[in-house]
C-alpha positions as CSV (number, residue, x, y, z in Angstrom):
1,M,40.0,195.9,266.8
2,I,39.4,195.4,263.1
3,S,42.4,195.8,260.8
4,Q,40.8,196.4,257.4
5,G,43.1,195.8,254.4
6,K,46.0,194.3,256.5
7,T,47.8,191.1,255.4
8,I,49.4,188.4,257.4
9,A,51.6,185.4,256.4
10,F,52.7,182.4,258.4
11,H,55.5,179.9,258.3
12,T,55.3,176.8,260.5
13,L,58.1,174.5,261.5
14,G,57.9,171.3,263.3
15,C,55.0,169.2,264.5
16,K,51.3,168.8,263.9
17,V,50.6,170.7,267.1
18,N,52.3,173.7,265.7
19,Q,50.3,173.4,262.5
20,Y,47.1,173.3,264.5
21,E,48.1,176.4,266.6
22,T,49.0,178.3,263.4
23,Q,45.6,177.5,262.0
24,A,44.0,178.8,265.2
25,L,45.9,182.1,264.8
26,R,45.0,182.3,261.1
27,E,41.3,182.3,262.1
28,R,41.8,184.8,264.9
29,F,43.5,187.2,262.6
30,A,40.9,186.7,259.9
31,D,38.3,187.6,262.4
32,R,40.1,190.9,263.0
33,G,40.0,191.7,259.3
34,Y,43.4,190.4,258.2
35,T,43.8,188.6,254.9
36,V,46.1,185.6,255.0
37,V,48.6,185.6,252.1
38,P,51.4,183.3,251.1
39,E,54.6,184.0,252.9
40,T,56.5,184.7,249.6
41,E,54.2,187.6,248.7
42,G,55.3,189.9,251.5
43,A,52.8,191.0,254.2
44,D,52.1,193.6,256.9
45,V,52.7,190.9,259.5
46,C,54.8,187.7,259.2
47,V,54.6,185.0,261.8
48,I,57.2,182.3,262.3
49,N,56.0,179.4,264.5
50,T,59.2,177.8,265.5
51,C,60.6,174.4,266.5
52,T,63.5,173.4,268.8
53,V,63.5,169.6,268.8
54,T,67.0,169.5,267.3
55,S,69.8,171.9,266.7
56,L,68.9,171.8,263.0
57,S,65.4,173.0,264.0
58,D,67.0,175.9,265.8
59,R,69.0,176.8,262.7
60,K,66.0,176.5,260.4
61,S,64.0,178.8,262.7
62,R,66.7,181.5,262.5
63,Q,67.0,181.1,258.8
64,F,63.3,181.6,258.3
65,I,63.3,184.6,260.7
66,R,66.0,186.3,258.5
67,R,64.1,185.3,255.3
68,A,60.9,186.8,256.7
69,R,62.6,190.1,257.2
70,R,64.0,190.1,253.7
71,L,60.5,189.4,252.3
72,N,58.8,191.9,254.6
73,P,61.3,194.8,255.0
74,D,58.6,197.1,256.4
75,G,56.3,194.5,258.1
76,I,56.1,193.2,261.6
77,V,58.0,190.0,262.2
78,A,56.7,187.9,265.1
79,V,58.5,184.8,266.3
80,I,56.5,182.4,268.4
81,G,56.7,178.8,269.7
82,C,59.3,176.4,271.1
83,Y,62.6,178.0,269.8
84,A,61.4,181.4,271.2
85,Q,60.4,179.7,274.5
86,M,63.8,178.0,274.9
87,K,66.0,180.9,273.7
88,P,64.0,184.1,274.2
89,R,67.0,186.4,274.6
90,E,68.8,185.0,271.6
91,T,65.6,185.4,269.6
92,A,64.8,189.0,270.8
93,A,68.4,190.0,270.0
94,M,68.0,189.3,266.3
95,P,67.5,192.6,264.6
96,E,64.9,191.1,262.3
97,V,62.5,190.4,265.1
98,D,59.7,192.7,266.5
99,I,57.7,190.4,268.7
100,V,58.7,187.2,270.6
101,L,56.2,184.9,272.3
102,G,56.8,181.6,273.8
103,S,54.7,178.4,273.6
104,A,52.4,179.5,276.4
105,E,51.8,182.9,274.9
106,K,50.9,182.2,271.3
107,E,47.2,183.0,271.6
108,R,48.1,186.6,272.7
109,L,49.7,187.4,269.4
110,P,46.8,189.4,267.9
111,E,46.8,191.8,270.9
112,L,50.6,192.2,270.8
113,V,50.5,192.9,267.1
114,A,47.9,195.6,267.7
115,A,50.1,197.1,270.5
116,F,53.1,197.1,268.2
117,E,51.1,198.8,265.5
118,R,50.2,201.6,268.0
119,D,53.7,202.3,269.4
120,G,56.3,200.4,267.4
121,R,57.9,199.0,270.6
122,K,59.6,195.7,270.5
123,R,58.1,193.0,272.8
124,A,59.4,189.8,274.2
125,E,57.0,188.0,276.5
126,L,57.0,184.6,278.1
127,R,55.2,183.3,281.1
128,P,55.5,180.1,283.2
129,F,53.4,177.1,282.2
130,G,50.4,176.5,284.3
131,A,48.8,173.2,285.3
132,D,45.7,173.8,283.2
133,F,45.4,173.4,279.4
134,G,45.3,177.2,278.9
135,P,43.3,179.0,276.2
136,R,41.1,176.6,274.5
137,A,39.9,178.3,271.3
138,G,39.4,175.7,268.5
139,V,39.6,175.8,264.8
140,A,36.8,175.7,262.2
141,G,38.9,174.2,259.4
142,M,42.3,173.5,257.9
143,D,44.0,174.1,254.6
144,S,42.9,170.6,253.6
145,R,39.3,170.3,252.8
146,T,39.0,166.7,254.0
147,R,41.3,166.3,257.0
148,A,41.4,168.5,260.1
149,Y,43.7,168.4,263.2
150,I,42.3,168.7,266.8
151,K,44.7,169.5,269.6
152,I,43.7,167.4,272.6
153,Q,46.8,167.7,274.8
154,D,49.9,169.7,275.5
155,G,53.2,169.2,277.3
156,C,55.1,166.2,278.5
157,D,56.2,164.8,281.9
158,R,58.5,162.1,280.5
159,R,62.1,163.1,280.8
160,C,63.8,161.3,278.0
161,A,67.5,161.8,278.2
162,Y,67.8,163.6,274.9
163,C,64.6,165.7,274.8
164,V,64.0,169.4,275.5
165,I,60.3,169.3,274.8
166,P,59.2,169.2,278.5
167,R,60.9,172.5,279.0
168,A,59.7,174.0,275.7
169,R,56.1,172.9,276.2
170,G,55.7,172.5,279.9
171,P,54.0,169.8,281.9
172,A,51.4,167.4,280.5
173,R,47.9,168.8,280.5
174,S,44.8,167.7,278.8
175,R,42.1,169.7,277.0
176,P,38.6,169.2,278.5
177,A,36.7,166.5,276.6
178,D,33.6,168.6,276.1
179,D,35.7,171.3,274.3
180,I,37.2,168.6,272.0
181,V,33.8,167.1,271.2
182,A,32.3,170.6,270.5
183,E,35.2,171.4,268.1
184,A,34.8,168.0,266.4
185,R,31.1,168.7,265.8
186,V,31.9,172.1,264.1
187,L,34.5,170.4,261.9
188,L,32.1,167.6,260.9
189,E,29.4,170.1,260.1
190,N,31.9,172.0,257.9
191,G,32.4,168.8,255.8
192,Y,35.6,167.3,257.2
193,K,35.7,163.5,257.0
194,E,38.8,162.8,259.0
195,L,39.7,164.2,262.5
196,V,43.4,163.8,263.4
197,L,44.0,164.0,267.1
198,T,47.3,165.5,268.0
199,G,49.2,166.5,271.1
200,V,52.8,166.9,272.4
201,N,52.4,163.5,274.0
202,A,48.8,162.5,273.2
203,A,49.2,159.2,275.1
204,L,49.2,161.2,278.3
205,Y,45.7,162.5,277.6
206,G,43.6,162.5,280.8
207,A,46.6,161.5,283.0
208,E,45.7,164.2,285.5
209,A,42.0,163.3,285.8
210,E,40.8,162.4,289.2
211,S,38.4,159.7,287.8
212,A,40.0,156.6,286.3
213,S,37.2,156.5,283.7
214,E,38.5,159.8,282.3
215,R,42.1,158.8,282.0
216,G,43.7,157.6,278.8
217,V,43.5,158.7,275.2
218,H,41.0,155.9,274.5
219,T,38.4,157.8,276.5
220,I,38.3,160.8,274.1
221,V,38.7,158.6,271.1
222,A,35.6,156.6,272.2
223,R,33.6,159.8,272.7
224,L,34.5,161.1,269.2
225,C,33.8,157.8,267.5
226,A,30.3,157.8,269.1
227,L,29.4,160.9,267.2
228,E,27.0,160.4,264.3
229,G,28.1,160.6,260.7
230,D,30.3,159.1,258.1
231,F,33.8,160.1,259.2
232,R,36.9,158.6,260.7
233,V,39.3,159.4,263.6
234,R,43.1,159.2,263.3
235,L,45.6,159.3,266.1
236,G,48.7,161.1,264.9
237,S,51.1,159.4,267.3
238,L,51.3,157.6,270.6
239,E,54.3,157.2,272.9
240,P,55.4,153.7,273.8
241,T,56.8,155.3,276.9
242,V,53.2,155.6,278.1
243,I,51.2,152.9,276.3
244,D,51.9,149.2,275.9
245,A,50.4,146.2,274.0
246,R,47.6,145.6,276.6
247,Y,46.6,149.3,276.4
248,V,46.2,149.5,272.7
249,T,43.6,146.7,272.7
250,R,41.3,149.3,274.3
251,L,41.5,151.3,271.1
252,F,40.2,148.4,269.0
253,A,36.7,149.0,270.3
254,C,36.6,152.3,268.5
255,E,35.5,151.3,265.0
256,K,36.0,154.7,263.4
257,L,39.6,154.8,264.5
258,C,42.1,154.4,261.7
259,P,44.5,151.4,261.9
260,S,47.5,153.7,261.7
261,L,49.8,155.0,264.4
262,H,53.2,156.7,264.7
263,L,55.1,155.0,267.4
264,S,58.6,156.5,268.0
265,V,61.0,153.7,268.8
266,Q,64.2,155.9,268.8
267,S,66.5,152.8,269.0
268,G,66.4,149.1,268.4
269,S,68.8,148.4,271.2
270,S,67.3,147.7,274.7
271,R,70.6,148.9,276.2
272,V,70.4,152.3,274.4
273,L,66.7,152.6,275.2
274,A,67.5,152.3,278.9
275,A,70.2,155.0,278.5
276,M,67.6,157.2,276.7
277,R,65.2,156.7,279.7
278,R,62.6,155.2,277.4
279,A,60.3,153.0,279.5
280,Y,60.3,150.0,277.3
281,S,62.6,147.4,275.8
282,R,63.1,146.3,272.2
283,E,60.8,143.3,272.9
284,D,58.1,145.5,274.5
285,Y,58.0,147.6,271.3
286,L,57.8,144.5,269.0
287,E,55.0,143.1,271.2
288,L,53.1,146.4,270.8
289,V,53.5,146.1,267.0
290,R,52.5,142.5,267.0
291,T,49.3,143.4,268.9
292,L,48.4,146.1,266.5
293,R,48.9,143.8,263.5
294,S,46.9,141.1,265.1
295,R,44.0,143.5,264.6
296,D,44.9,144.3,261.0
297,P,48.0,142.6,259.3
298,A,48.5,145.9,257.4
299,Y,48.1,148.2,260.4
300,G,50.2,151.3,259.4
301,V,53.0,151.8,261.9
302,G,55.4,154.7,261.5
303,T,58.4,155.5,263.7
304,D,61.3,157.8,264.5
305,I,64.8,156.5,265.1
306,I,68.0,158.2,266.3
307,A,71.5,157.5,265.0
308,G,74.5,158.0,267.2
309,F,73.2,158.3,270.7
310,P,76.1,158.6,273.1
311,G,77.5,155.2,273.8
312,E,75.8,153.6,270.8
313,T,78.1,150.7,269.8
314,E,78.1,149.0,266.4
315,E,76.1,146.1,267.9
316,D,73.5,148.6,269.2
317,F,73.3,150.2,265.8
318,N,72.9,146.8,264.1
319,D,70.0,146.2,266.5
320,S,68.3,149.3,265.1
321,L,68.9,148.1,261.5
322,R,67.5,144.7,262.3
323,L,64.4,146.3,263.9
324,L,63.7,148.1,260.6
325,E,64.0,144.9,258.8
326,E,61.7,143.0,261.2
327,V,58.9,145.6,261.1
328,D,57.4,146.7,257.8
329,F,57.1,150.4,258.9
330,S,54.8,152.6,256.8
331,H,57.3,155.4,257.2
332,V,60.6,156.0,259.1
333,H,62.0,159.3,260.2
334,V,65.8,159.2,260.9
335,F,67.5,161.8,263.1
336,R,71.1,162.2,263.9
337,F,71.6,162.6,267.7
338,S,71.6,166.3,268.5
339,A,73.0,167.2,272.0
340,R,70.6,169.7,273.6
341,A,71.8,171.9,276.4
342,G,70.3,171.0,279.7
343,T,69.4,167.4,278.8
344,A,71.0,164.4,280.5
345,A,72.3,163.1,277.2
346,A,74.3,166.3,276.6
347,A,76.6,165.3,279.4
348,M,76.9,161.6,278.6
349,P,80.3,160.1,277.7
350,G,80.8,158.1,274.5
351,R,80.0,160.7,271.9
352,V,79.8,159.1,268.5
353,P,82.0,160.9,265.9
354,S,80.1,163.0,263.4
355,D,81.2,161.0,260.4
356,V,80.2,157.7,262.0
357,K,76.8,159.2,263.0
358,A,76.3,160.4,259.5
359,A,77.1,157.0,258.0
360,R,74.8,155.3,260.4
361,A,72.0,157.7,259.7
362,E,72.4,157.0,255.9
363,K,72.2,153.3,256.5
364,L,69.0,153.8,258.6
365,L,67.5,155.9,255.9
366,R,68.1,153.2,253.3
367,A,66.7,150.5,255.6
368,G,63.7,152.7,256.3
369,E,63.0,153.0,252.6
370,R,63.2,149.2,252.3
371,S,60.9,148.8,255.3
372,A,58.3,151.2,253.8
373,A,58.5,149.4,250.4
374,A,57.8,146.1,252.2
375,F,54.8,147.7,253.9
376,L,53.4,148.8,250.5
377,R,53.9,145.3,249.1
378,R,52.1,143.9,252.2
379,N,49.1,145.9,251.0
380,A,49.1,144.8,247.4
381,G,45.7,143.3,246.5
382,A,44.0,144.7,249.6
383,V,40.7,146.6,249.4
384,R,40.9,149.8,251.5
385,S,38.7,152.8,252.3
386,V,40.1,155.9,250.6
387,L,39.4,159.5,251.5
388,P,39.8,161.4,248.2
389,E,41.7,164.7,248.5
390,R,42.3,166.1,245.0
391,T,42.2,165.3,241.3
392,D,45.4,166.0,239.3
393,A,44.5,168.4,236.5
394,E,47.0,166.8,234.1
395,T,46.4,163.1,234.6
396,G,42.9,163.1,235.9
397,L,43.9,160.7,238.6
398,V,42.4,161.1,242.1
399,E,44.8,161.2,245.1
400,G,43.6,160.0,248.5
401,L,44.6,158.4,251.8
402,T,43.7,155.0,253.0
403,E,42.6,154.4,256.6
404,N,46.0,152.8,257.2
405,G,47.9,155.8,255.9
406,I,48.8,155.0,252.3
407,R,48.7,157.6,249.6
408,V,46.8,156.1,246.6
409,L,46.3,157.3,243.0
410,F,43.3,155.9,241.1
411,A,41.1,156.7,238.2
412,D,37.6,158.0,239.0
413,E,35.5,156.0,236.6
414,A,32.3,155.9,238.7
415,P,29.2,157.7,237.4
416,P,28.6,161.3,238.5
417,G,27.8,161.6,242.2
418,G,29.3,158.2,242.9
419,G,31.6,159.3,245.7
420,L,34.0,162.1,244.9
421,A,31.3,164.7,244.2
422,S,29.6,164.0,247.5
423,G,32.9,164.0,249.4
424,G,32.5,160.4,250.6
425,F,34.9,157.5,251.1
426,V,35.7,155.3,248.2
427,R,36.5,151.6,248.2
428,V,39.8,151.0,246.3
429,R,41.7,147.8,245.5
430,L,45.4,148.6,246.0
431,T,47.4,147.2,243.1
432,T,51.1,148.2,242.7
433,P,53.5,150.4,244.7
434,E,54.4,153.6,243.1
435,G,56.9,156.0,244.7
436,N,55.9,156.5,248.3
437,G,52.4,155.3,247.7
438,M,50.4,152.9,245.5
439,R,48.2,152.7,242.5
440,G,44.6,151.5,242.9
441,E,41.4,150.5,241.2
442,R,38.2,152.0,242.3
443,L,35.5,149.4,243.1
């Protein structure tokens, strides 16, 4: 069904997987004749792709649902994703909402919008998660003209004590490797120079494969890195609950793989990690970082850390602070513990008072900023490969991203066709930290 002249807007909360899935929907609606417009303009259809990782995520999801109706008083408001999956009745009861689809139903949105356009009947549909990957339609591009996400995996079987994602996303399941490679070829043909592999728990890629040679995220990374062309591959994140120091050495054989990873530590205390049901200790995590940096002293390592997990003592918290001081993290995301109904942590004793939790989170934020500043200083004087993304109209400076994840500003003083015009990588010497990134000199 072609919907000539119709407009659609999207708002995406949460992770890179959500961003990828939103892009897949953009392309499917565009194929049906819809024009994608900014969410602030008002549209015939407004889609909110929700997140539920914390109670704040739930609150933001509801806020954007109400905002969508205000901006689109006569349009269709569709709510999809993890918040809808976890709280379908609550979502459907909101008067602003016309369509509710859970995480396993997202790709059915175009047909449900068409059905609503025919009869105006409110719909709320969820189905159980299957053991297979599900619909495997890929994307041909992203908003960025240089970097594109590829979803390689969905779901998680690790039952961390605080996490609802296994219920919101279902069991771990991997996308067939041939589908991933085919999508990568399309993206490379369309000019993308960096492929970012993403999943709910990408480290579990291939875990269900019968053949040992097909298990592990290194298998799909190796296949992609073997493709011809001048491009690079980036792993968005890996879970230390799945991989260890010995495992990551397998990734070193993939020369096109960026030396940059997001490794969620969650706590610097081995005692708290055990209570969280994280399958590693503080020392295990530090050994993993040491192994990565033995490959590249400036390997970019980002992390998440939680303040105020039940039973966290001052000593436990200080272990977390010391971890941020020991590791020069490229970036640190700090979360206050959020009790999620149905998780083991929600029933644990030793709740940390809200004011103490807030104070600890603030200290972790400041320590994270110092850690990131130290990482930038670690890179001063280094020569890195930068993928240019845009040129600032006012300053004329080019902004790009290094292979180890640093945002760089530099002057494009090369002759015409010397790199930027052809969309290629540029060698840049990093000079001085500036804000959350660095200045550089093009070589």
